[in-house]
C-alpha positions in Angstrom: -10.4 105.5 -15.7 -9.9 103.9 -12.1 -13.0 102.8 -10.0 -11.6 105.6 -7.7 -12.0 108.0 -10.4 -15.4 106.9 -11.4 -17.0 107.6 -8.0 -15.7 111.1 -8.2 -18.1 113.6 -7.7 -18.2 116.0 -10.7 -19.7 119.1 -9.1 -16.9 118.7 -6.0 -14.2 118.1 -8.8 -14.8 121.0 -10.9 -15.5 123.4 -7.8 -11.8 122.2 -6.4 -10.2 122.5 -10.4 -12.1 126.3 -10.1 -10.6 127.1 -6.8 -7.0 126.1 -7.7 -7.0 127.8 -10.9 -8.6 131.0 -9.4 -6.1 131.0 -6.6 -3.4 130.7 -9.4 -4.4 133.1 -11.5 -5.5 135.8 -8.8 -1.4 135.5 -7.3 -0.4 135.7 -10.9 -2.2 138.5 -12.1 -1.7 140.9 -8.9 1.0 142.8 -11.0 -1.8 143.8 -13.5 -4.1 144.9 -10.8 -6.5 142.4 -11.7 -7.7 139.3 -9.9 -9.3 135.7 -11.2 -12.7 137.5 -10.8 -12.4 140.5 -12.6 -9.5 140.1 -15.4 -12.0 138.7 -17.6 -14.1 142.2 -17.4 -10.6 143.9 -18.6 -10.4 141.6 -21.6 -14.2 142.0 -22.9 -13.9 145.7 -22.4 -10.9 145.3 -24.7 -12.7 143.4 -27.0 -15.9 145.7 -27.1 -14.7 149.2 -26.6 -17.8 151.4 -25.8 -19.9 148.7 -24.8 -22.8 149.9 -22.9 -23.4 148.4 -19.5 -26.5 146.8 -20.5 -24.7 144.9 -23.3 -21.7 144.1 -21.0 -24.2 142.6 -18.5 -25.8 140.2 -21.3 -22.0 139.5 -22.5 -20.8 138.3 -19.1 -24.1 136.5 -17.7 -23.7 137.6 -13.9 -25.9 139.7 -11.7 -26.0 143.1 -12.4 -24.6 144.1 -8.8 -21.5 141.9 -9.0 -20.8 143.5 -12.3 -21.4 147.1 -11.2 -19.1 146.3 -8.4 -16.4 145.1 -10.3 -16.8 147.8 -12.8 -16.2 150.6 -10.4 -13.2 148.8 -8.7 -11.7 148.9 -12.0 -12.6 152.4 -13.0 -11.0 153.6 -9.6 -7.9 151.8 -10.5 -8.0 153.5 -13.6 -8.3 150.5 -15.8 -11.7 151.2 -17.2 -13.4 154.3 -18.1 -17.2 155.0 -17.9 -18.9 157.4 -20.4 -22.5 158.8 -21.1 -23.6 157.7 -24.3 -23.8 160.8 -26.5 -26.9 159.3 -27.9 -28.6 158.1 -24.9 -27.8 160.0 -21.8 -29.1 157.2 -20.0 -26.8 154.7 -21.1 -23.2 154.4 -19.9 -20.1 153.1 -22.3 -17.3 151.1 -21.0 -13.6 151.7 -22.6 -10.0 150.7 -21.4 -8.0 153.5 -20.2 -4.5 153.9 -21.7 -3.1 152.0 -18.4 -5.9 149.5 -18.9 -4.9 148.6 -22.7 -1.3 148.2 -21.6 -2.0 146.0 -18.7 -4.5 144.2 -21.0 -1.8 142.9 -23.3 0.1 141.5 -20.0 -3.1 139.7 -19.0 -4.1 138.6 -22.5 -0.7 136.9 -22.9 -1.1 135.4 -19.4 -4.3 133.8 -19.9 -3.1 132.4 -23.4 0.0 131.0 -21.7 -2.0 129.5 -18.9 -4.6 128.0 -21.3 -2.1 126.5 -23.7 -0.1 125.0 -20.8 -3.5 123.4 -19.0 -4.5 122.0 -22.5 -0.9 120.9 -23.2 -1.7 118.5 -19.7 -4.5 116.7 -21.4 -4.2 113.6 -23.3 -6.4 113.5 -26.8 -9.1 111.8 -25.2 -9.0 113.8 -22.5 -9.4 116.9 -24.7 -12.8 115.3 -25.8 -14.1 115.4 -22.7 -13.2 118.8 -21.8 -14.9 119.8 -25.0 -18.1 117.9 -23.7 -17.6 119.7 -20.3 -17.8 122.7 -22.5 -20.9 121.8 -23.9 -22.1 120.9 -20.9 -21.5 124.2 -19.5 -23.2 125.8 -22.2 -26.3 123.4 -22.3 -27.0 124.6 -18.6 -26.1 127.9 -19.2 -29.0 127.9 -22.0 -31.5 126.2 -20.2 -31.6 128.2 -17.1 -32.5 131.7 -16.3 -29.9 134.4 -15.7 -29.5 135.5 -12.0 -30.0 138.9 -12.6 -33.4 138.1 -14.1 -34.3 136.5 -10.5 -33.0 139.3 -8.8 -35.2 141.9 -10.6 
């Protein structure tokens, strides 16, 4: 590591990396009618068909209003279907539509390929650092109250 690398602001570098990747993902996923923010929701609903909105909020760890807006947008695009839970009329369950399932296959392939390409750029010792950054993120997330809790 050079002296210049050691002086880098971690928060700034993570933010810049996020911006670059988010821009690329948004551009590349445009044909799938999703962007860097909401592709994740499609994938999570695909992994958890029939998940309640409440459980979905817990799964993605974002504030309720952000999730509601995104789910409503994906519903308008006919990628996600919202259905009243037959066992609890107060709850809403989420499912992918046929269109959502079809587009999700391409989204999953793209994300898998992008992750592989990015990880291939890292040397073995850098992969260890990446794993430590993931642990750092989990630690921060675990020790910080959810934003949604602050807003209610």
